[in-house]
LOTORSE-212642 format. One record per residue (C-alpha): x, y, z; residue in three letters. Coordinates in steps of 0.001 Angstrom, whole numbers, plus 524288, in hexadecimal, padded with zeros to 5 digits. Layout:
<recs>
@c1:X, c2:Y, c3:Z, resn:Ala;
...
</recs>
This chain:
<recs>
@c1:E20CA, c2:252C4, c3:8D1D7, resn:Met;
@c1:E1BC2, c2:247D7, c3:8D9CE, resn:Ile;
@c1:E261D, c2:23DD5, c3:8D723, resn:Ser;
@c1:E30E6, c2:24802, c3:8D9BF, resn:Ser;
@c1:E2C30, c2:247D2, c3:8E804, resn:Val;
@c1:E2707, c2:23A25, c3:8E9D9, resn:Lys;
@c1:E2FA3, c2:2329B, c3:8E053, resn:Gly;
@c1:E2D51, c2:22DEC, c3:8D2C0, resn:Pro;
@c1:E1FBC, c2:22BE9, c3:8CD2C, resn:Leu;
@c1:E241B, c2:22726, c3:8BF76, resn:Ser;
@c1:E2D66, c2:21D67, c3:8B97F, resn:Thr;
@c1:E31C2, c2:21994, c3:8ABB3, resn:Ser;
@c1:E32BD, c2:20AD3, c3:8A980, resn:Leu;
@c1:E3C5B, c2:2063B, c3:89E6B, resn:Phe;
@c1:E337B, c2:1FA62, c3:89CD3, resn:Ile;
@c1:E3C28, c2:1F53A, c3:89322, resn:Thr;
@c1:E488F, c2:1F911, c3:88B42, resn:Arg;
@c1:E4547, c2:1F1AE, c3:87F7A, resn:Lys;
@c1:E3FC5, c2:1FA7F, c3:8736D, resn:Cys;
@c1:E3CE5, c2:1F82B, c3:8656D, resn:Asn;
@c1:E4276, c2:20597, c3:86184, resn:Leu;
@c1:E5062, c2:20B81, c3:863D1, resn:Asn;
@c1:E4FAE, c2:21ABD, c3:86521, resn:Cys;
@c1:E5AEA, c2:22250, c3:86421, resn:Pro;
@c1:E5837, c2:22AAD, c3:870A0, resn:Tyr;
@c1:E5574, c2:21EA0, c3:8792B, resn:Cys;
@c1:E5EF5, c2:21462, c3:87ECC, resn:Arg;
@c1:E552F, c2:20C25, c3:88697, resn:Ala;
@c1:E5554, c2:1FF9B, c3:87DED, resn:Ile;
@c1:E64E8, c2:1FF72, c3:87F33, resn:Arg;
@c1:E6472, c2:1FA7F, c3:88CE2, resn:His;
@c1:E609F, c2:1EBA1, c3:88DD3, resn:Lys;
@c1:E5BEE, c2:1E9BE, c3:89B94, resn:Trp;
@c1:E5243, c2:1DF0E, c3:89D1B, resn:Lys;
@c1:E4421, c2:1E364, c3:89EB0, resn:Asp;
@c1:E3C37, c2:1E096, c3:8AB60, resn:Leu;
@c1:E319C, c2:1D6DB, c3:8A947, resn:Asp;
@c1:E230D, c2:1DA18, c3:8AC14, resn:Thr;
@c1:E22B5, c2:1D6BD, c3:8BA08, resn:Asp;
@c1:E2EF8, c2:1DCED, c3:8BD59, resn:Lys;
@c1:E29D9, c2:1E9AA, c3:8B6C3, resn:Trp;
@c1:E1DE5, c2:1E7BB, c3:8BEDF, resn:Phe;
@c1:E2605, c2:1E724, c3:8CAB6, resn:Ser;
@c1:E2D90, c2:1F36A, c3:8C77F, resn:Val;
@c1:E2135, c2:1FAB3, c3:8C53E, resn:Ile;
@c1:E1C08, c2:1F63A, c3:8D247, resn:Asp;
@c1:E2854, c2:1FAC8, c3:8D932, resn:Lys;
@c1:E27F9, c2:207DA, c3:8D1E7, resn:Leu;
@c1:E19AA, c2:209CC, c3:8D5C5, resn:His;
@c1:E1CF0, c2:207DE, c3:8E334, resn:Ala;
@c1:E266E, c2:2127A, c3:8E2D8, resn:Trp;
@c1:E1BDC, c2:21B6C, c3:8DD28, resn:Gly;
@c1:E1D9A, c2:21A68, c3:8CEAE, resn:Ile;
@c1:E111D, c2:21E00, c3:8C756, resn:Arg;
@c1:E1470, c2:22045, c3:8B9A3, resn:Leu;
@c1:E1BC2, c2:215D1, c3:8B223, resn:Tyr;
@c1:E2171, c2:21A31, c3:8A58E, resn:Ser;
@c1:E241A, c2:20D9C, c3:89CD1, resn:Ile;
@c1:E2F19, c2:20F63, c3:892B0, resn:Thr;
@c1:E3A92, c2:20858, c3:88CD8, resn:Gly;
@c1:E3F30, c2:20390, c3:882E3, resn:Gly;
@c1:E3204, c2:20105, c3:87CEC, resn:Glu;
@c1:E276F, c2:1FCB3, c3:8877B, resn:Pro;
@c1:E1E95, c2:1F71E, c3:87DB2, resn:Met;
@c1:E287E, c2:1EC22, c3:87BDA, resn:Ile;
@c1:E259D, c2:1E689, c3:8885E, resn:Arg;
@c1:E1A1E, c2:1DCAB, c3:8869E, resn:Lys;
@c1:E15EC, c2:1DF4E, c3:894B4, resn:Asp;
@c1:E14A9, c2:1EE52, c3:89456, resn:Ile;
@c1:E071B, c2:1EE72, c3:895B9, resn:Cys;
@c1:E0846, c2:1E62E, c3:8A198, resn:Asp;
@c1:E124E, c2:1EF0B, c3:8A76D, resn:Ile;
@c1:E0904, c2:1FB24, c3:8A4E1, resn:Ile;
@c1:DFD8C, c2:1F404, c3:8AAE5, resn:Asp;
@c1:E04C6, c2:1F1A6, c3:8B764, resn:His;
@c1:E0841, c2:1FFD5, c3:8B7B1, resn:Ile;
@c1:DFB27, c2:20512, c3:8B538, resn:Ser;
@c1:DF200, c2:1FB1E, c3:8BAE0, resn:His;
@c1:DF98E, c2:1F3EE, c3:8C50B, resn:Asp;
@c1:E00BB, c2:2000A, c3:8CAC0, resn:Arg;
@c1:DF72A, c2:20AE6, c3:8C654, resn:Lys;
@c1:E01DA, c2:212F1, c3:8C0C7, resn:Ala;
@c1:E0486, c2:219DB, c3:8B3B8, resn:Val;
@c1:E0AEE, c2:21264, c3:8A8CA, resn:Pro;
@c1:E1130, c2:21A5C, c3:89D92, resn:Trp;
@c1:E1637, c2:2134F, c3:891F8, resn:Leu;
@c1:E208E, c2:218EC, c3:88791, resn:Ile;
@c1:E21A1, c2:21181, c3:87AEF, resn:Ser;
@c1:E2747, c2:21312, c3:86D81, resn:Asn;
@c1:E1A0B, c2:20E81, c3:86812, resn:Phe;
@c1:E1F57, c2:20668, c3:85DEF, resn:Thr;
@c1:E180B, c2:1FA1D, c3:8625F, resn:Thr;
@c1:E0C44, c2:20297, c3:8680A, resn:Met;
@c1:DFF1F, c2:1FE4B, c3:86219, resn:Thr;
@c1:DF133, c2:201D7, c3:8665C, resn:Glu;
@c1:DF0B7, c2:1F447, c3:86BB4, resn:Asn;
@c1:DFC75, c2:1F584, c3:87463, resn:Thr;
@c1:DF70F, c2:20308, c3:878F7, resn:Ile;
@c1:DE9EF, c2:1FD40, c3:87CC0, resn:Asn;
@c1:DF1D2, c2:1F2C4, c3:88470, resn:Gln;
@c1:DF9CF, c2:1FE8E, c3:88B48, resn:Leu;
@c1:DED12, c2:20578, c3:88DF4, resn:Ala;
@c1:DE77A, c2:1F91C, c3:89498, resn:Asp;
@c1:DF373, c2:1F747, c3:89C8E, resn:Ala;
@c1:DF14B, c2:20544, c3:8A1B0, resn:Gly;
@c1:DFB26, c2:20E1D, c3:89AB3, resn:Leu;
@c1:DF8BA, c2:21C0F, c3:89DD7, resn:Leu;
@c1:E0342, c2:22277, c3:8963C, resn:Phe;
@c1:E0945, c2:21EB1, c3:888AC, resn:Leu;
@c1:E150E, c2:225E9, c3:88288, resn:Thr;
@c1:E1A29, c2:22368, c3:874EF, resn:Ala;
@c1:E2895, c2:226A7, c3:87276, resn:Ser;
@c1:E2914, c2:22DDB, c3:8658D, resn:Leu;
@c1:E3481, c2:232C0, c3:85DC4, resn:Asp;
@c1:E2CAB, c2:23AAE, c3:85428, resn:Ser;
@c1:E20D4, c2:23A68, c3:84A68, resn:Leu;
@c1:E294A, c2:23931, c3:83E72, resn:Thr;
@c1:E3450, c2:2302C, c3:83CB0, resn:Glu;
@c1:E3E03, c2:2357D, c3:84679, resn:Ile;
@c1:E42AD, c2:22A62, c3:84FA1, resn:Gly;
@c1:E3CD8, c2:21CBE, c3:85152, resn:Val;
@c1:E304D, c2:2208C, c3:8580F, resn:Lys;
@c1:E29E0, c2:2296C, c3:84E2C, resn:Ser;
@c1:E1BFD, c2:222BC, c3:84B77, resn:Asp;
@c1:E1175, c2:22C4A, c3:84B33, resn:Gly;
@c1:E07EF, c2:22153, c3:84D57, resn:Ser;
@c1:E0C17, c2:22128, c3:85B30, resn:Val;
@c1:E0268, c2:22C3F, c3:85D16, resn:Leu;
@c1:DF724, c2:22442, c3:858AD, resn:Asp;
@c1:DFA5D, c2:21A38, c3:862A4, resn:Leu;
@c1:DFB49, c2:223B5, c3:86E0C, resn:Leu;
@c1:DEE8D, c2:2298B, c3:8699B, resn:Glu;
@c1:DE929, c2:21BF1, c3:86A9D, resn:Tyr;
@c1:DEF74, c2:21A50, c3:877DB, resn:Ala;
@c1:DE8C1, c2:22749, c3:87C12, resn:Lys;
@c1:DDB52, c2:22130, c3:878F7, resn:Ser;
@c1:DDEEE, c2:215B9, c3:881BC, resn:Lys;
@c1:DE042, c2:21FDD, c3:88D4E, resn:Gly;
@c1:DEF92, c2:22008, c3:88CDE, resn:Ile;
@c1:DF71C, c2:22D63, c3:88E02, resn:Ile;
@c1:DFF99, c2:22E97, c3:88235, resn:Cys;
@c1:E0BD6, c2:2358D, c3:87F01, resn:Ser;
@c1:E17F7, c2:2353C, c3:87657, resn:Thr;
@c1:E2628, c2:2384D, c3:87A37, resn:Ile;
@c1:E305A, c2:23C6D, c3:8708F, resn:Thr;
@c1:E3F62, c2:23DD2, c3:87384, resn:Val;
@c1:E43D2, c2:24B64, c3:86CA5, resn:Ile;
@c1:E5097, c2:24AA9, c3:86682, resn:His;
@c1:E5808, c2:24F9D, c3:85B77, resn:Arg;
@c1:E4FE0, c2:24883, c3:850AF, resn:Asp;
@c1:E41DF, c2:24AB7, c3:85491, resn:Asn;
@c1:E4246, c2:257D5, c3:85B89, resn:Ile;
@c1:E3C74, c2:25F2E, c3:84F25, resn:His;
@c1:E3058, c2:25604, c3:84EF4, resn:Glu;
@c1:E2CCA, c2:25728, c3:85E20, resn:Ile;
@c1:E2399, c2:26291, c3:85CC6, resn:Pro;
@c1:E1B31, c2:25B20, c3:851B0, resn:Asp;
@c1:E1C21, c2:24E70, c3:859C8, resn:Ile;
@c1:E16CA, c2:2556D, c3:8655B, resn:Met;
@c1:E0B82, c2:25C8E, c3:85ECC, resn:His;
@c1:E0708, c2:24FD4, c3:85771, resn:Lys;
@c1:E06C2, c2:2477B, c3:8649F, resn:Ile;
@c1:E001A, c2:25143, c3:86D55, resn:Thr;
@c1:DF622, c2:25417, c3:861EB, resn:Glu;
@c1:DF19F, c2:245FA, c3:86577, resn:Arg;
@c1:DF119, c2:248B7, c3:87317, resn:Gly;
@c1:DFD9C, c2:24016, c3:875DB, resn:Ile;
@c1:E078D, c2:245B6, c3:88027, resn:Ile;
@c1:E1511, c2:2493C, c3:879E7, resn:Phe;
@c1:E20AF, c2:246A1, c3:88159, resn:Asp;
@c1:E2F30, c2:24922, c3:87EA2, resn:Thr;
@c1:E3CFC, c2:2477C, c3:88431, resn:Gly;
@c1:E497C, c2:24DD2, c3:87F93, resn:Phe;
@c1:E530F, c2:244C7, c3:87A0E, resn:Phe;
@c1:E5DF1, c2:240C4, c3:88446, resn:Gln;
@c1:E6B7F, c2:23B9C, c3:88228, resn:His;
@c1:E6ED6, c2:23590, c3:88F6F, resn:Val;
@c1:E72CE, c2:2292E, c3:889AC, resn:Gly;
@c1:E6DCD, c2:2207C, c3:89547, resn:Gly;
@c1:E6415, c2:215B2, c3:89589, resn:Leu;
@c1:E59AE, c2:21D44, c3:88E38, resn:Phe;
@c1:E5EBF, c2:228B8, c3:886C3, resn:Ser;
@c1:E681D, c2:22848, c3:87AF3, resn:Ser;
@c1:E75CE, c2:22F15, c3:87C27, resn:Ser;
@c1:E7412, c2:233D7, c3:86E6E, resn:Glu;
@c1:E75D5, c2:242DC, c3:86FE7, resn:Phe;
@c1:E734F, c2:246FA, c3:8627F, resn:Gly;
@c1:E64E5, c2:24366, c3:863A1, resn:Leu;
@c1:E63B1, c2:24EF9, c3:86DA7, resn:Lys;
@c1:E5CD4, c2:25B40, c3:868BC, resn:Val;
@c1:E67D0, c2:26554, c3:86938, resn:Gln;
@c1:E601B, c2:271A0, c3:86438, resn:Asp;
@c1:E5A76, c2:27685, c3:8714E, resn:Phe;
@c1:E5338, c2:280F4, c3:869D2, resn:Ala;
@c1:E4B96, c2:2766C, c3:8627C, resn:Leu;
@c1:E4984, c2:26E64, c3:86EA8, resn:Leu;
@c1:E4432, c2:27ABF, c3:87619, resn:Glu;
@c1:E3B63, c2:27E94, c3:86B17, resn:Asp;
@c1:E35EA, c2:27081, c3:86C23, resn:Leu;
@c1:E33CA, c2:27152, c3:87AE0, resn:Arg;
@c1:E2CA5, c2:27E46, c3:8782C, resn:Lys;
@c1:E2336, c2:2786F, c3:86FC5, resn:Gln;
@c1:E2134, c2:26CA5, c3:8797E, resn:Met;
@c1:E1E74, c2:275FA, c3:88473, resn:Arg;
@c1:E14F3, c2:27D64, c3:87C74, resn:Thr;
@c1:E0E96, c2:270B1, c3:877ED, resn:His;
@c1:E0E17, c2:26B26, c3:885DE, resn:Lys;
@c1:E0681, c2:2768E, c3:88A83, resn:Leu;
@c1:DFD4D, c2:276A0, c3:87FA5, resn:Lys;
@c1:DFA32, c2:267F8, c3:87F56, resn:Thr;
@c1:DFECA, c2:26267, c3:88B7F, resn:Gly;
@c1:E040F, c2:25707, c3:8844A, resn:Leu;
@c1:E133D, c2:2595B, c3:884D9, resn:Val;
@c1:E185D, c2:25103, c3:88F47, resn:Ala;
@c1:E25DC, c2:256AB, c3:891EC, resn:Pro;
@c1:E2512, c2:25E87, c3:89EA8, resn:Ser;
@c1:E249A, c2:26D71, c3:89E5A, resn:Trp;
@c1:E3198, c2:26CF2, c3:8A582, resn:Gly;
@c1:E381A, c2:2646D, c3:89B93, resn:Tyr;
@c1:E3379, c2:26C56, c3:89076, resn:Leu;
@c1:E39C2, c2:277F9, c3:896FD, resn:Asn;
@c1:E4593, c2:27158, c3:89B61, resn:Ser;
@c1:E5388, c2:277E0, c3:899F6, resn:Asp;
@c1:E5816, c2:2711D, c3:88DED, resn:Leu;
@c1:E6646, c2:2736E, c3:892C7, resn:Asn;
@c1:E632D, c2:26839, c3:89B9F, resn:Met;
@c1:E5FBF, c2:25F57, c3:88F86, resn:Tyr;
@c1:E6C41, c2:2632C, c3:889DC, resn:Gln;
@c1:E7411, c2:25FAC, c3:8960C, resn:Lys;
@c1:E6BD6, c2:2544C, c3:89B70, resn:Met;
@c1:E7207, c2:25776, c3:8A906, resn:Asn;
@c1:E6671, c2:2565C, c3:8B195, resn:Trp;
@c1:E65F9, c2:248F0, c3:8B9E7, resn:Lys;
@c1:E5A09, c2:242B3, c3:8C13D, resn:Cys;
@c1:E5A04, c2:243B9, c3:8D022, resn:Pro;
@c1:E6017, c2:237B2, c3:8D629, resn:Ser;
@c1:E59FF, c2:23903, c3:8E34E, resn:Glu;
@c1:E4B7C, c2:23738, c3:8DF11, resn:Lys;
@c1:E445F, c2:230F7, c3:8D53C, resn:Asp;
@c1:E39DB, c2:23987, c3:8CD64, resn:Thr;
@c1:E3795, c2:22EF7, c3:8C3AB, resn:Phe;
@c1:E3C73, c2:2209B, c3:8C15B, resn:Leu;
@c1:E4108, c2:218FE, c3:8B597, resn:Val;
@c1:E4250, c2:2098A, c3:8B59A, resn:Val;
@c1:E4ABE, c2:202D8, c3:8AC77, resn:Asn;
@c1:E45AE, c2:1F6C9, c3:8A4CC, resn:Asn;
@c1:E4D15, c2:1ED83, c3:8AE8F, resn:Asp;
@c1:E45F0, c2:1F367, c3:8BA22, resn:Gly;
@c1:E514F, c2:1FD07, c3:8BEE5, resn:Arg;
@c1:E4F0D, c2:20AF3, c3:8C2F0, resn:Leu;
@c1:E5455, c2:2151F, c3:8BA17, resn:Met;
@c1:E560E, c2:2241D, c3:8BE48, resn:Pro;
@c1:E5228, c2:22804, c3:8B070, resn:Cys;
@c1:E517C, c2:22150, c3:8A35C, resn:Gln;
@c1:E5F95, c2:222B2, c3:8A108, resn:Glu;
@c1:E6550, c2:21ABB, c3:8AC32, resn:Tyr;
@c1:E6229, c2:20F28, c3:8B452, resn:Thr;
@c1:E6628, c2:20B6B, c3:8C174, resn:Ser;
@c1:E68B6, c2:1FD23, c3:8C79D, resn:Asn;
@c1:E5CC2, c2:1FEAC, c3:8D05D, resn:Ile;
@c1:E516B, c2:1F545, c3:8CC80, resn:Asn;
@c1:E4371, c2:1FA80, c3:8D168, resn:Val;
@c1:E40C9, c2:1EDBE, c3:8D63C, resn:Leu;
@c1:E4C22, c2:1ED8B, c3:8DF54, resn:Asp;
@c1:E48EE, c2:1F9A5, c3:8E771, resn:Ile;
@c1:E3EF1, c2:1FDE4, c3:8F0FB, resn:Glu;
@c1:E3E06, c2:20BC3, c3:8EDC1, resn:Asn;
@c1:E4536, c2:21776, c3:8E61E, resn:Leu;
@c1:E4B6D, c2:21A6D, c3:8F389, resn:Asn;
@c1:E53DD, c2:20E08, c3:8F201, resn:Asp;
@c1:E618B, c2:21302, c3:8F408, resn:Pro;
@c1:E6672, c2:20AAD, c3:8E946, resn:Asn;
@c1:E5D7D, c2:21191, c3:8E015, resn:Trp;
@c1:E60EC, c2:21EF9, c3:8E436, resn:Arg;
@c1:E6F10, c2:21BCA, c3:8E383, resn:Arg;
@c1:E6E29, c2:2164D, c3:8D5D6, resn:Glu;
@c1:E65CA, c2:22265, c3:8D0E9, resn:Lys;
@c1:E6ECC, c2:22C01, c3:8D6B8, resn:Ala;
@c1:E7AC7, c2:224D5, c3:8D0CA, resn:Lys;
@c1:E73D6, c2:22534, c3:8C331, resn:Ile;
@c1:E6FC5, c2:2332C, c3:8C361, resn:Val;
@c1:E7DDD, c2:236B7, c3:8C83C, resn:Asn;
@c1:E83CF, c2:23081, c3:8BBE8, resn:His;
@c1:E793A, c2:2346A, c3:8B213, resn:Cys;
@c1:E7E29, c2:23E7B, c3:8A8B5, resn:Thr;
@c1:E711C, c2:2467D, c3:8A993, resn:Gly;
@c1:E63B1, c2:24670, c3:8A223, resn:Cys;
@c1:E5897, c2:24F14, c3:89DC8, resn:Phe;
@c1:E4DA3, c2:24763, c3:8986F, resn:Tyr;
@c1:E400C, c2:24ACC, c3:89E77, resn:Gly;
@c1:E43AD, c2:24688, c3:8AC13, resn:Cys;
@c1:E486B, c2:253AD, c3:8B1E2, resn:Tyr;
@c1:E3B8C, c2:259E3, c3:8AD96, resn:Tyr;
@c1:E321B, c2:24FE4, c3:8ACAB, resn:Gln;
@c1:E3575, c2:246C1, c3:8B766, resn:Lys;
@c1:E3E44, c2:24DEA, c3:8C268, resn:Val;
@c1:E3964, c2:25B60, c3:8C1EC, resn:Asn;
@c1:E2B35, c2:25C81, c3:8BECE, resn:Ile;
@c1:E25B5, c2:269E4, c3:8C101, resn:Ser;
@c1:E17B6, c2:26C83, c3:8C46B, resn:Pro;
@c1:E15FB, c2:273A5, c3:8B6CC, resn:Leu;
@c1:E1A5F, c2:26672, c3:8B064, resn:Asp;
@c1:E1150, c2:25EFC, c3:8B8A3, resn:Ala;
@c1:E05F5, c2:2689F, c3:8B4EB, resn:Leu;
@c1:E098C, c2:26718, c3:8A6D7, resn:Leu;
@c1:E0989, c2:258A8, c3:8A695, resn:Asp;
@c1:DFC5B, c2:25839, c3:8AD9D, resn:Leu;
@c1:DF75C, c2:26194, c3:8A260, resn:Tyr;
@c1:DFC64, c2:25740, c3:8992E, resn:Thr;
@c1:DF478, c2:24CD9, c3:89FDC, resn:Met;
@c1:DE816, c2:25569, c3:89FD6, resn:Val;
@c1:DE9FC, c2:2582C, c3:890FF, resn:Lys;
@c1:DE9BF, c2:249F3, c3:88DD8, resn:Ile;
</recs>
């Protein structure tokens, strides 16, 4: 709500597009732009901080592939007194690396998880043990699962097993935008809306009961026809959140990148950025994701329920 008035408070950093996995719903690794080095990422973070960014979600690819990941987190947390949030597939995560992340000042840690059985490439239940260990080090922990055709029947069980451990459960509906992040494979999308609505009903009930279900109330009550059509576009005239590509270029969202490097402009009012974003949005085919209900249009009720989540944990 504050960012919608004053500008973006959060950003998602594609710290790298390299990954040791190849998930069917993710195209991030198919684009081979060169990653910024450590000093350049420091400069990008400094510029974003000057623009008012205080929450940095670090994603990829797989961020843990970078040997300097703790240095980058330390710069955000200790040098800039801001909030670092790391999203990882946990395939290389150990208690020792969690200790290093905690020492660097990591506040939020999210494990990307397909299932707790053998559906998908990220289905190792031992991830929950590592998240519990991270909690003991003072890190707020969550999982995130992309809901698609193959795993939807398992989602309620995953949700209960994760929240029983005091870990936040987050999800996103599979998209087939086919941009720089999501696959264009329409077949993975859940077609049975009655099944999807029943799942959302369970998630709403569990959110109220535990406070540990992350999707916003608006997202869990959203019009599923919008999900089917994917005809919503983000506003081109303002920035309620930012995404930065692994080579330092600004992105209106995770699907499309501009030609504007963060380090080449003084602020977000730069006419080149405004023109670039408007052009990209104009040509975009439309999207659903959590952007509409969780980034651009946050209701007071959503904010209160998210505060409830923080109190519960």
